[in-house]
Every structure is written in structure tokens, then in C-alpha cells.
ZAKOL-758643 format. One line per 4 residues: number of its first residue (from 1); for each residue x, y, z of N, C-alpha, C. Coordinates in Angstrom, 1 decimal. Each point is the difference from the previous one (the first is absolute). Layout:
<recs>
NUM> X Y Z X Y Z X Y Z ~ ...
</recs>
This chain:
<recs>
1> 17.0 11.2 28.1 -1.0 1.1 -0.2 -1.3 -0.5 0.7 ~ -0.7 0.8 0.8 -1.2 -0.4 0.7 -1.1 -0.2 -1.0 ~ -0.9 -1.0 0.4 -1.1 -0.3 -0.8 -1.1 1.1 0.1 ~ 0.2 0.9 1.0 -1.0 1.1 0.1 0.5 1.2 -0.9
5> 1.2 -0.1 -0.5 0.4 1.0 -0.9 -0.8 0.1 -1.3 ~ -0.5 1.2 -0.3 -0.9 0.2 -1.2 0.6 -0.6 -1.3 ~ 1.2 0.3 -0.2 0.7 -0.4 -1.3 0.1 -1.6 0.0 ~ 0.3 -0.5 1.1 0.2 -1.5 0.1 -1.4 -0.7 -0.3
9> -1.0 0.5 0.6 -1.3 -0.6 -0.1 -0.6 0.1 -1.4 ~ 0.5 1.0 -0.8 -0.6 0.3 -1.3 0.9 -0.5 -1.2 ~ 1.1 -0.7 0.4 0.8 -0.6 -1.1 -0.8 -0.8 -1.0 ~ -0.8 -1.0 0.5 -0.9 -0.7 -0.9 -0.9 0.8 -0.8
13> -0.6 1.1 0.6 -0.9 0.9 -0.7 0.7 0.8 -1.1 ~ 1.3 0.3 0.2 0.8 0.6 -1.0 0.0 -0.9 -1.3 ~ 0.3 -1.3 0.2 0.1 -0.9 -1.1 -1.4 -0.1 -0.7 ~ -1.1 0.0 0.8 -1.3 -0.1 -0.5 -0.3 1.2 -0.9
17> 0.4 1.2 0.5 -0.3 1.2 -0.8 0.9 0.0 -1.3 ~ 1.2 -0.5 0.1 0.8 -0.2 -1.3 -0.7 -0.9 -0.9 ~ -0.6 -1.1 0.5 -0.8 -0.9 -0.8 -1.1 0.8 -0.7 ~ -0.7 0.8 0.8 -1.1 0.8 -0.6 0.5 1.0 -1.0
21> 1.1 0.7 0.2 0.6 0.9 -0.9 0.3 -0.7 -1.3 ~ 0.7 -1.1 0.1 0.4 -0.8 -1.2 -1.2 -0.4 -0.8 ~ -1.1 -0.4 0.6 -1.2 -0.4 -0.7 -0.7 1.2 -0.6 ~ 0.1 1.1 0.6 -0.6 1.3 -0.6 0.8 0.4 -1.2
25> 1.3 -0.1 0.1 0.9 0.3 -1.2 -0.4 -1.0 -1.2 ~ -0.2 -1.2 0.4 -0.4 -1.0 -1.1 -1.2 0.4 -0.7 ~ -1.0 0.5 0.8 -1.3 0.5 -0.6 0.3 1.1 -0.9 ~ 0.8 1.0 0.4 0.3 1.2 -0.8 0.7 -0.4 -1.3
29> 0.9 -0.9 0.1 0.8 -0.5 -1.2 -0.9 -0.7 -1.0 ~ -1.0 -0.7 0.5 -0.9 -0.7 -0.9 -0.8 0.9 -0.9 ~ -0.1 1.3 0.4 -0.7 0.9 -0.8 0.9 0.7 -1.0 ~ 1.3 -0.3 0.1 0.9 0.8 -0.8 0.6 -0.7 -1.2
33> -0.9 -0.8 -0.7 0.4 -0.6 -1.2 0.5 -1.5 0.2 ~ 0.0 -0.7 -1.2 0.3 -1.4 0.0 1.4 -0.3 0.6 ~ 1.0 0.7 -0.3 1.3 -0.3 0.4 0.2 0.1 1.5 ~ -0.8 0.8 0.7 0.0 0.2 1.4 -0.7 -1.1 0.8
37> -0.7 -0.9 -0.7 -0.6 -1.1 0.7 1.1 -0.9 0.6 ~ 1.1 -0.1 -0.7 1.1 -0.8 0.5 0.5 0.6 1.3 ~ 0.2 1.3 0.0 0.4 0.7 1.3 -1.0 -0.2 1.1 ~ -1.3 0.1 -0.4 -1.1 -0.2 1.0 0.1 -1.4 0.6
41> 0.3 -1.0 -0.8 0.2 -1.4 0.5 1.1 0.0 1.0 ~ 1.1 0.6 -0.3 1.2 0.0 0.9 -0.4 0.6 1.3 ~ -0.8 1.1 0.0 -0.4 0.6 1.3 -0.9 -0.8 0.8 ~ -0.8 -0.9 -0.7 -0.8 -1.0 0.8 0.9 -1.0 0.7
45> 1.0 -0.4 -0.7 1.0 -0.9 0.7 0.7 0.7 1.1 ~ 0.3 1.3 -0.2 0.6 0.8 1.1 -1.0 0.0 1.2 ~ -1.2 0.2 -0.3 -1.1 0.0 1.1 0.1 -1.3 0.7 ~ 0.2 -1.1 -0.7 0.0 -1.4 0.6 1.2 -0.1 0.9
49> 1.1 0.6 -0.3 1.2 0.0 0.9 -0.3 0.8 1.3 ~ -0.6 1.1 -0.2 -0.3 0.8 1.2 -1.1 -0.7 0.9 ~ -0.9 -0.7 -0.7 -1.1 -0.7 0.7 0.7 -1.2 0.9 ~ 1.0 -0.6 -0.6 0.7 -1.0 0.8 0.7 0.5 1.2
53> 0.6 1.2 -0.2 0.8 0.5 1.1 -0.8 0.7 1.1 ~ -1.2 0.4 -0.4 -0.8 0.6 1.1 -0.5 -1.1 1.0 ~ -0.4 -1.2 -0.5 -0.3 -1.1 0.8 1.2 -0.5 0.8 ~ 1.1 -0.1 -0.8 1.2 -0.6 0.7 0.5 0.9 1.1
57> -0.1 1.4 -0.2 0.5 0.9 1.0 -0.9 0.0 1.2 ~ -1.4 -0.1 -0.3 -0.9 -0.1 1.1 0.2 -1.2 0.9 ~ 0.2 -1.1 -0.6 0.2 -1.3 0.8 1.4 0.0 0.7 ~ 1.0 0.5 -0.7 1.4 0.0 0.6 0.1 1.0 1.1
61> -0.6 1.2 -0.1 0.1 1.0 1.0 -1.1 -0.1 1.0 ~ -1.0 -0.9 -0.3 -1.1 -0.3 1.0 -0.8 1.3 0.2 ~ -0.3 0.7 -1.1 -0.8 1.2 0.2 -1.2 0.0 -0.9 ~ -0.7 -1.2 -0.1 -1.2 -0.1 -0.7 -1.1 0.8 0.6
65> -0.9 0.5 -0.8 -1.1 0.8 0.5 -1.2 0.0 -0.9 ~ -1.2 0.3 0.5 -1.2 0.1 -0.8 0.2 1.0 -1.1 ~ 0.6 1.2 0.4 0.2 1.0 -1.0 0.9 -0.6 -1.2 ~ 1.0 -0.7 0.3 0.9 -0.6 -1.0 -0.8 -0.9 -0.9
69> -0.9 -0.8 0.6 -0.8 -1.0 -0.7 -0.9 0.7 -1.0 ~ -0.7 1.0 0.5 -0.9 0.7 -0.9 0.7 0.8 -1.1 ~ 1.1 0.6 0.4 0.8 0.7 -1.0 0.5 -0.9 -1.1 ~ 0.5 -1.2 0.4 0.5 -1.0 -0.9 -1.1 -0.4 -1.0
73> -1.2 -0.2 0.4 -1.1 -0.4 -0.9 -0.3 1.2 -1.0 ~ 0.0 1.2 0.5 -0.3 1.1 -0.9 1.1 0.2 -1.0 ~ 1.2 -0.2 0.4 1.1 0.1 -1.0 0.0 -1.2 -1.0 ~ -0.4 -1.2 0.5 -0.1 -1.1 -0.9 -1.1 0.1 -1.0
77> -1.1 0.7 0.4 -1.1 0.2 -0.9 0.5 0.9 -1.2 ~ 0.8 1.0 0.3 0.5 0.8 -1.1 1.0 -0.7 -0.8 ~ 1.0 -0.6 0.6 1.2 -0.6 -0.7 -0.3 -1.3 -0.7 ~ -0.9 -0.8 0.7 -0.2 -1.4 -0.5 -1.5 -0.2 -0.5
81> -0.8 1.1 0.1 -1.4 -0.1 -0.5 -0.2 1.0 -1.1 ~ 0.2 1.2 0.2 -0.3 1.1 -1.0 1.1 0.1 -1.0 ~ 1.2 -0.1 0.4 1.1 0.2 -1.0 0.0 -1.2 -1.0 ~ -0.1 -1.2 0.4 -0.1 -1.1 -1.0 -1.2 0.2 -0.9
85> -1.1 0.4 0.5 -1.2 0.3 -0.8 0.3 1.0 -1.1 ~ 0.7 1.1 0.4 0.3 1.0 -1.0 0.9 -0.5 -1.1 ~ 1.0 -0.9 0.4 0.8 -0.6 -1.1 -0.8 -0.8 -0.9 ~ -0.9 -0.8 0.6 -0.9 -0.9 -0.9 -0.9 0.9 -0.9
89> -0.5 1.0 0.6 -0.9 0.9 -0.7 0.7 0.6 -1.2 ~ 1.3 0.5 0.2 0.7 0.6 -1.1 0.4 -1.1 -1.1 ~ 0.3 -1.2 0.5 0.4 -1.0 -1.0 -1.3 -0.4 -0.9 ~ -1.1 -0.1 0.7 -1.3 -0.3 -0.8 -0.3 1.2 -0.9
93> 0.1 1.2 0.5 -0.3 1.2 -0.8 0.9 0.0 -1.3 ~ 1.3 -0.3 0.2 1.0 0.1 -1.1 -0.3 -1.2 -1.0 ~ -0.4 -1.1 0.6 -0.3 -1.2 -0.9 -1.2 0.3 -0.9 ~ -1.0 0.7 0.6 -1.2 0.4 -0.8 0.2 1.2 -0.9
97> 1.2 0.6 0.1 0.4 1.2 -0.7 -1.0 1.1 0.2 ~ -0.3 0.2 1.3 -0.8 1.1 0.4 0.9 1.1 0.5 ~ -0.2 1.2 -0.6 0.8 1.2 0.4 -0.5 0.6 1.3 ~ -1.3 0.1 0.2 -0.5 0.7 1.2 -1.3 -0.7 0.4
101> -0.1 -0.3 1.3 -1.2 -0.7 0.5 -1.2 0.9 -0.1 ~ -1.1 -0.6 -0.4 -1.3 0.7 0.0 -1.1 -1.0 0.1 ~ -1.1 0.3 0.7 -1.1 -0.9 0.0 -0.8 0.0 -1.3 ~ 0.4 0.8 -1.0 -0.6 -0.1 -1.3 0.7 -1.0 -0.9
105> 1.1 -0.6 0.5 0.6 -1.1 -0.7 -0.9 -1.2 0.0 ~ 0.3 -1.0 -1.0 -0.8 -1.2 0.0 -0.1 -0.7 1.4 ~ -1.1 -0.4 0.4 -0.2 -0.6 1.4 1.0 -1.1 0.3 ~ 0.3 -0.8 -1.0 0.9 -1.1 0.3 1.4 0.5 0.3
109> 0.4 1.1 -0.7 1.3 0.6 0.3 0.0 0.5 1.4 ~ -1.0 0.7 0.4 -0.1 0.6 1.4 0.0 -1.1 1.0 ~ -0.7 -1.1 -0.2 0.0 -1.1 1.0 1.4 -0.6 0.1 ~ 0.6 -0.2 -1.1 1.3 -0.7 0.0 1.0 0.9 0.7
113> 0.0 1.3 -0.2 1.0 0.9 0.7 -0.3 0.1 1.5 ~ -1.3 0.1 0.3 -0.3 0.2 1.4 0.1 -1.3 0.8 ~ 0.1 -1.2 -0.7 0.2 -1.2 0.7 1.3 -0.1 0.8 ~ 0.9 0.9 -0.4 1.3 0.1 0.7 -0.2 0.3 1.4
117> -1.0 0.7 0.4 -0.2 0.5 1.4 -0.7 -1.1 0.8 ~ -0.2 -1.2 -0.5 -0.4 -1.1 0.8 1.1 -0.3 1.0 ~ 1.2 0.1 -0.4 1.1 -0.2 0.9 0.0 0.9 1.2 ~ -0.3 1.3 -0.3 -0.1 0.9 1.1 -1.2 -0.3 1.0
121> -1.1 -0.4 -0.6 -1.2 -0.3 0.8 0.2 -1.3 0.8 ~ 0.6 -1.0 -0.6 0.2 -1.2 0.8 1.2 0.1 0.9 ~ 0.9 0.8 -0.3 1.1 0.3 1.0 -0.5 0.7 1.2 ~ -1.0 0.9 -0.2 -0.6 0.7 1.2 -0.7 -1.0 0.9
125> -0.8 -0.9 -0.6 -0.6 -1.1 0.7 1.0 -0.9 0.7 ~ 1.0 -0.3 -0.7 1.1 -0.9 0.6 0.6 0.7 1.3 ~ 0.3 1.2 -0.2 0.7 0.8 1.1 -1.0 0.2 1.2 ~ -1.2 0.3 -0.3 -1.0 0.2 1.1 -0.2 -1.3 0.7
129> -0.1 -1.1 -0.7 -0.2 -1.3 0.6 1.2 -0.4 0.9 ~ 1.2 0.4 -0.5 1.2 -0.3 0.8 0.0 0.8 1.3 ~ -0.4 1.2 -0.1 0.0 0.9 1.2 -0.9 -0.5 1.1 ~ -1.1 -0.6 -0.3 -0.9 -0.4 1.0 0.0 -1.5 0.4
133> 1.0 -0.7 -0.6 0.2 -1.4 0.2 1.3 -0.2 0.7 ~ 0.0 -0.3 1.3 1.2 -0.2 0.8 0.7 -1.3 -0.2 ~ -0.6 -0.9 -0.7 0.6 -1.3 -0.2 1.1 -0.1 -1.1 ~ 0.0 1.1 -0.9 0.9 -0.1 -1.1 1.4 0.5 0.4
137> 0.8 -0.8 0.7 1.3 0.3 0.5 1.0 -0.8 -0.7 ~ 0.0 -1.4 0.2 1.0 -0.9 -0.6 -0.4 -0.3 -1.4 ~ -1.2 0.2 -0.4 -0.4 -0.2 -1.4 -1.1 1.0 -0.4 ~ -0.2 0.2 -1.3 -1.0 1.0 -0.4 -1.2 -0.8 -0.5
141> -1.2 0.7 0.0 -1.2 -0.6 -0.5 -0.2 0.8 -1.4 ~ 0.3 -0.7 -1.1 0.0 0.7 -1.2 1.4 0.6 -0.4 ~ 0.1 0.4 -1.2 1.3 0.5 -0.5 0.3 1.4 0.6 ~ 1.2 0.2 0.5 0.4 1.3 0.6 0.1 1.0 -1.2
145> -0.4 1.2 0.3 0.0 1.1 -1.0 1.4 0.2 -0.6 ~ 1.1 0.0 0.8 1.3 0.2 -0.6 0.4 -1.1 -1.1 ~ -0.5 -1.2 0.2 0.3 -1.1 -0.9 -0.7 0.3 -1.3 ~ -1.3 0.4 0.0 -0.7 0.3 -1.2 0.6 1.2 -0.7
149> 0.5 1.0 0.7 0.6 1.2 -0.6 1.3 -0.3 -0.6 ~ 0.8 -0.9 0.6 1.3 -0.4 -0.6 -0.2 -0.6 -1.4 ~ -1.1 -0.9 -0.1 -0.3 -0.6 -1.3 -0.4 1.0 -1.0 ~ -0.9 0.9 0.3 -0.5 1.0 -0.9 1.1 1.0 -0.4
153> 0.9 0.3 0.9 1.1 0.9 -0.3 1.0 -0.6 -0.9 ~ 0.0 -1.3 -0.1 1.0 -0.7 -0.9 -0.5 0.1 -1.4 ~ -1.2 0.3 -0.3 -0.5 -0.1 -1.4 0.6 1.0 -0.9 ~ 0.1 1.3 0.4 0.7 0.9 -1.0 1.5 -0.3 -0.1
157> 0.6 -0.6 1.0 1.4 -0.3 0.0 0.2 -1.2 -0.9 ~ -0.9 -1.0 0.0 0.1 -1.2 -0.9 -0.2 0.5 -1.4 ~ -0.9 0.9 -0.2 -0.4 0.5 -1.4 1.2 0.6 -0.7 ~ 0.9 0.6 0.8 1.2 0.6 -0.7 1.3 -0.8 0.2
161> -0.1 -1.1 0.6 1.2 -0.8 0.3 0.5 -0.6 -1.3 ~ 1.4 0.1 -0.1 0.7 -0.6 -1.1 0.7 -1.2 0.4 ~ -0.2 -1.2 -0.6 0.6 -1.2 0.5 1.6 0.1 0.0 ~ 0.5 0.9 -0.8 1.5 0.1 0.0 0.5 0.7 1.3
165> -1.0 0.5 0.8 0.4 0.7 1.3 0.2 -1.0 1.1 ~ -0.2 -1.3 -0.3 0.2 -1.0 1.1 1.5 0.0 0.4 ~ 0.2 0.1 1.3 1.4 0.1 0.5 0.6 -1.3 0.4 ~ -0.7 -0.9 0.7 0.6 -1.2 0.5 0.2 -1.0 -1.1
169> -1.0 -0.2 -0.9 0.1 -1.0 -1.1 -0.2 0.7 -1.3 ~ 0.9 0.9 -0.5 -0.2 0.7 -1.2 -0.2 -0.9 -1.2 ~ 0.4 -1.3 0.1 -0.1 -0.9 -1.1 -1.5 -0.3 -0.4 ~ -0.9 0.2 1.0 -1.4 -0.2 -0.2 -0.5 0.9 -1.1
173> 0.6 1.2 -0.1 -0.5 1.0 -0.9 0.3 -0.3 -1.5 ~ 1.0 -1.0 -0.1 0.4 -0.4 -1.4 -0.9 -1.2 -0.4 ~ -0.8 -0.5 0.9 -0.9 -1.1 -0.4 -1.3 0.6 -0.7 ~ -0.1 -0.3 -1.2 -1.1 0.6 -0.8 -1.4 -0.2 0.6
177> -0.2 -1.3 0.4 -1.3 -0.3 0.6 -0.3 0.8 1.2 ~ 1.0 0.1 0.9 -0.2 0.8 1.3 -0.2 1.5 -0.4 ~ 0.8 0.5 -0.9 -0.1 1.4 -0.5 -1.4 0.3 -0.5 ~ -0.6 -0.9 -0.8 -1.3 0.2 -0.6 -1.1 -0.1 1.1
181> 0.2 -0.9 0.9 -1.0 -0.1 1.1 -0.1 1.3 0.8 ~ 1.2 0.5 0.4 0.1 1.2 0.8 -0.6 1.2 -0.8 ~ 0.3 0.1 -1.2 -0.5 1.1 -0.8 -1.5 -0.1 -0.2 ~ -0.5 -1.2 -0.2 -1.5 -0.2 -0.2 -0.7 0.3 1.3
185> 0.6 -0.4 1.2 -0.5 0.2 1.3 -0.1 1.5 0.3 ~ 1.1 0.7 -0.4 0.1 1.4 0.3 -1.0 0.8 -0.8 ~ -0.4 -0.4 -1.2 -1.0 0.6 -0.8 -1.4 -0.2 0.5 ~ -0.3 -1.2 0.4 -1.4 -0.3 0.3 -0.3 0.2 1.5
189> 1.0 0.2 0.8 -0.3 0.2 1.5 -0.7 1.3 0.2 ~ 0.1 0.9 -0.9 -0.6 1.3 0.2 -1.4 0.1 -0.8 ~ -0.4 -1.1 -0.5 -1.3 0.0 -0.7 -1.2 -0.3 0.9 ~ -1.2 0.5 -0.3 -1.1 -0.3 0.9 -0.3 -1.5 0.1
193> 0.3 -0.8 -1.0 -0.3 -1.4 0.0 0.8 -0.7 1.1 ~ 1.1 0.6 0.4 0.8 -0.5 1.1 -0.3 0.8 1.3 ~ -0.1 1.3 -0.1 -0.1 0.8 1.2 -1.4 -0.2 0.7 ~ -1.1 -0.1 -0.7 -1.3 -0.2 0.6 -0.1 -1.3 0.8
197> 0.4 -1.1 -0.5 0.0 -1.3 0.8 0.9 0.2 1.2 ~ 1.1 0.6 -0.2 1.0 0.2 1.1 -0.7 0.9 1.1 ~ -0.7 1.0 -0.3 -0.7 0.9 0.9 -1.0 -0.8 0.8 ~ -0.8 -0.9 -0.7 -1.0 -0.8 0.7 0.7 -1.0 1.0
201> 1.1 -0.6 -0.5 0.7 -1.0 0.8 0.5 0.6 1.3 ~ 0.7 1.2 -0.2 0.6 0.6 1.2 -1.0 0.5 1.0 ~ -1.1 0.6 -0.6 -1.1 0.5 0.9 -0.6 -1.1 0.8 ~ -0.2 -1.2 -0.7 -0.5 -1.1 0.7 0.9 -0.5 1.2
205> 1.3 -0.1 -0.3 0.9 -0.5 1.0 0.2 1.0 1.2 ~ -0.3 1.3 -0.3 0.2 1.0 1.1 -1.1 -0.2 1.1 ~ -1.1 -0.5 -0.4 -1.1 -0.2 1.0 -0.3 -1.5 0.2 ~ 0.7 -0.9 -0.6 -0.3 -1.4 0.1 0.3 -0.4 1.5
209> -0.8 -1.0 0.5 0.3 -0.5 1.3 1.0 -1.1 0.0 ~ 1.1 0.3 -0.6 1.1 -1.0 -0.1 1.2 0.4 0.9 ~ 0.3 -0.7 1.0 1.2 0.4 0.8 1.3 -0.1 -0.8 ~ 0.7 1.1 0.0 1.3 0.1 -0.7 1.1 0.3 1.0
213> 1.1 -0.7 -0.2 1.1 0.2 1.0 0.6 1.4 0.0 ~ 0.4 0.5 1.1 0.7 1.3 0.1 1.5 -0.2 0.0 ~ 0.8 1.0 -0.4 1.4 -0.1 0.0 0.6 0.6 1.3 ~ -0.9 0.3 0.9 0.5 0.4 1.3 0.6 -1.1 0.8
217> 1.2 0.2 0.6 0.7 -1.0 0.8 0.0 0.3 1.5 ~ -0.6 -1.0 0.7 0.1 0.1 1.5 1.4 -0.3 0.5 ~ 0.6 -1.0 -0.7 1.4 -0.4 0.2 0.6 -0.4 -1.3 ~ 1.3 -0.3 -0.1 0.6 -0.3 -1.3 0.4 -1.4 -0.1
221> -0.5 -0.9 0.8 0.3 -1.5 -0.1 -0.6 -0.5 -1.3 ~ 0.7 -0.9 -0.6 -0.5 -0.6 -1.3 -1.2 -0.9 0.3 ~ 0.0 -0.7 1.1 -1.0 -1.0 0.4 -1.4 0.7 0.1 ~ 0.0 1.2 0.6 -1.2 0.8 0.2 -0.5 0.8 -1.3
225> 0.9 0.1 -0.9 -0.3 0.9 -1.2 0.4 -0.7 -1.3 ~ -0.2 -1.3 -0.1 0.4 -0.7 -1.2 -0.6 0.5 -1.2 ~ -1.3 0.2 0.0 -0.8 0.5 -1.2 0.5 1.3 -0.4 ~ 0.3 0.9 1.0 0.4 1.4 -0.4 1.4 0.0 -0.6
229> 0.9 -0.9 0.6 1.4 0.0 -0.6 0.0 -0.6 -1.4 ~ -0.8 -1.1 -0.2 0.0 -0.6 -1.3 -0.6 0.9 -1.0 ~ -1.1 0.7 0.4 -0.5 1.0 -1.0 1.0 1.1 -0.3 ~ 0.7 0.5 1.0 0.9 1.1 -0.2 1.2 -0.5 -0.9
233> 0.4 -1.2 0.2 1.1 -0.6 -0.8 -0.4 -0.1 -1.5 ~ -1.2 -0.6 -0.2 -0.6 0.0 -1.4 -0.1 1.4 -0.6 ~ -0.5 0.9 0.8 -0.2 1.4 -0.5 1.3 0.6 -0.4 ~ 1.1 -0.1 0.9 1.3 0.6 -0.3 0.6 -0.6 -1.3
237> -0.1 -1.4 -0.1 0.5 -0.6 -1.2 -0.7 0.4 -1.3 ~ -1.4 0.1 0.1 -0.8 0.4 -1.1 0.4 1.4 -0.4 ~ 0.1 0.9 1.0 0.3 1.4 -0.3 1.4 0.2 -0.6 ~ 0.9 -0.7 0.6 1.4 0.1 -0.5 0.1 -0.5 -1.4
241> -0.8 -1.0 -0.4 0.1 -0.6 -1.3 -0.8 0.8 -1.1 ~ -1.2 0.4 0.4 -0.9 0.6 -1.0 -0.3 1.5 0.3 ~ 0.5 0.6 1.1 -0.2 1.4 0.3 -1.5 0.3 0.1 ~ -0.4 1.1 -0.6 -1.4 0.4 0.2 -1.0 -1.1 -0.6
245> 0.4 -0.8 -0.9 -0.8 -1.1 -0.5 -0.4 -1.0 1.0 ~ 0.7 0.0 1.1 -0.2 -1.0 1.1 -1.2 0.4 0.8 ~ -0.4 1.3 0.0 -1.1 0.4 0.9 -1.3 -0.8 -0.1 ~ -0.5 -0.2 -1.2 -1.2 -0.9 -0.1 0.2 -1.4 0.5
249> 1.2 -0.5 -0.2 0.3 -1.4 0.4 0.0 0.0 1.6 ~ 0.6 1.0 0.6 0.1 0.1 1.4 -1.5 0.2 0.6 ~ -0.8 0.7 -0.7 -1.4 0.2 0.4 -0.7 -1.3 0.0 ~ 0.1 -0.8 -1.1 -0.6 -1.3 -0.1 0.6 -1.0 1.1
253> 1.3 0.1 0.3 0.6 -0.8 1.0 -0.6 0.3 1.4 ~ -0.2 1.3 0.3 -0.6 0.4 1.2 -1.4 -0.6 0.2 ~ -0.8 0.2 -1.0 -1.4 -0.6 0.1 0.1 -1.5 0.2 ~ 0.8 -0.7 -0.8 0.1 -1.4 0.0 0.5 -0.5 1.3
257> 1.1 0.6 0.6 0.6 -0.4 1.3 -1.1 0.2 1.1 ~ -0.8 1.1 -0.1 -1.0 0.2 1.0 -1.0 -1.1 0.0 ~ -0.5 -0.3 -1.2 -1.0 -1.1 -0.1 0.5 -1.3 0.4 ~ 1.3 -0.3 -0.4 0.7 -1.2 0.4 0.1 -0.1 1.5
261> 0.4 1.1 0.6 0.1 0.1 1.5 -1.3 -0.3 0.7 ~ -1.1 0.6 -0.5 -1.3 -0.2 0.6 -0.4 -1.5 -0.1 ~ 0.3 -0.6 -1.2 -0.5 -1.4 -0.2 0.8 -1.0 0.7 ~ 1.3 0.1 0.2 0.8 -1.0 0.5 0.5 0.2 1.5
265> -0.3 1.2 0.5 0.4 0.3 1.4 -1.2 0.4 0.8 ~ 0.2 0.0 1.3 -1.1 0.3 0.9 -0.1 1.6 0.1 ~ -0.6 0.6 -1.0 -0.1 1.4 0.1 -1.4 0.4 0.6 ~ 0.0 0.9 0.9 -1.2 0.5 0.6 -0.9 0.8 -1.0
269> -0.9 -0.7 -0.6 -0.9 0.7 -1.0 -1.4 0.3 0.6 ~ -0.1 -0.1 1.3 -1.3 0.3 0.6 -0.5 1.4 -0.3 ~ 1.0 0.9 0.0 -0.3 1.4 -0.2 -0.4 0.3 -1.5 ~ 0.1 -1.0 -0.8 -0.3 0.2 -1.4 -1.5 0.2 -0.2
273> -0.8 -0.2 1.1 -1.4 0.3 -0.1 -0.3 1.4 0.4 ~ 1.0 0.8 0.2 -0.2 1.4 0.3 -0.8 0.7 -1.1 ~ -1.0 0.8 0.5 -1.0 0.6 -1.0 0.4 1.4 -0.3 ~ -0.3 0.4 -1.2 0.2 1.4 -0.4 -1.2 0.9 0.5
277> -1.1 -0.6 0.4 -1.2 0.8 0.3 0.3 1.2 1.0 ~ 0.8 -0.2 1.1 0.1 1.1 0.9 0.6 1.3 -0.7 ~ 0.7 -0.2 -1.1 0.6 1.2 -0.7 -1.1 0.9 -0.5 ~ -1.1 -0.5 -0.3 -1.1 0.8 -0.7 -1.0 0.5 1.0
281> 0.1 -0.4 1.3 -1.0 0.4 1.0 0.6 1.3 0.8 ~ -0.7 1.1 -0.2 0.4 1.2 0.7 -1.3 0.7 0.6
</recs>
């Protein structure tokens, strides 16, 4: 098929639009009651799958374009910025036992609920910074928005997770200590005492000037991609063992591996002095 063919050139854009659609559905579901937050989380993960395939298709078919880049950022803002914020907002609202939002509510409650949208604000900054910085190719400067969204989307799933649902090692569920830890974690992970610090931490990492490795492969040799392969192996083992409970562990591994890589390898961190100032000059 010719690269000049309209359909051929827009295969990556199709995946991007499916990413956007999935993120939009996640937002709609977040309005539809507590039980639908789990479905909303799944649609954020579906967005992540489409986000992977749009970049993969663009590189494989060699049909990258400025339109695709801008469209990808707009889709990511919805799926990995606004949709996770809506999930956090609903979790905080439910935890505070607020039936309907109003500015007549106690100021503290209003601030707590609206703090969820710090993720959307900092995701917008992160994506804008990425779009105007041509050096973020082999690594990212700050946490990528899909990574933050994956962690947030895991929260409703962890909250309803039953230890007896473990598939690979069902014996874990019969361990009283493990069972109590999981149940305790599931109860408190949706409380403001956990969610508010998490929002601050994620928002900080989104705009932090810390190089973080990308999972994009220029080639598949182990020598050139040791860190990526080791991380993927750890991630697969963790997920196979703990299922959705592994997501926070994988998130911590990703941050730790990135910092380790910066400290012990010759990573080009010169672009870490990149300033946010140009974003605000119009």
C-alpha cells in the first residue's frame, strides 16, 4: 500500500482517536455511580493500549507527522489527564460522603475534591513541555502522562480486589496476614489521607526535571536495552503474581530504575535545565 494512500497515512491517527474515545468513555462512566469507576479505570487502560499502538504504527509504517503529534497530545490530555482527575474527584467525593458538589459546602471539602484536578493541570504542562522539547526521544523529562494515569486507574480496581481472585498463587489468599494487608490497603487507598499525598507526588513527578527512561525500542538487542528488559521482566513477574496489586509496585520500580539509571550510567541530563517559562509567554 502506498504511503501516499489516505488510509495508510492515517492508521496511527485512527489509534489516537480510539485512545481519545476510550478516555471520553472513561469520563462519562466516572459520572455514572461508584460501581462504574471500575469500568472507567478499564477504559483508561484501553486508552493506554491504543496510545501504544498509535506510536508503534507511526514508527513501523514511517508515517509520523506534526498532525499526529498534536492529535496524540490532545488525546493524551483527555485520557491521561482529565479522565484520571475525574476518577480521583469521584473517589474523594464519595469518601467525604458528598452527594452533590456545591461551593456552599465547607471550604475544606471543596478544596479536597477540586485537588483531583491538579493531575489534569500538571498533565497539561507536561504535554505542552513535551511538544516543544525535541530532546525527549530516548528518555522523558518527568513522568509520562500514561504512567501516572495507569497508577490512578488502578485505585478503584485495588479497592474492589479480592485476594481470593489471585490466579497464579491462590495460596496467598489463604494467608491471613496477606489477606488483612490487602483488605486494609483496599479500604484506605480511596481515603483523602492517601489520595491527597498521592496527587501531590504524581503532580510533582509530571513536571520534575528528572530524566526517565522510555520503553521505545530502536532495536531489540539486550545489550542496548538492558534496563528496559530488566524492568519489563520485573513488571511481568509482579503482575503475574499480584495482578492489579502490582501496579503501585511497578510504578515505584519505574521511578527507582530511572533514578538508578541516571546515577550510575552516563545519561544526558543537560536538557534537564529546560525551562517552563516559554509555555507562559504568548
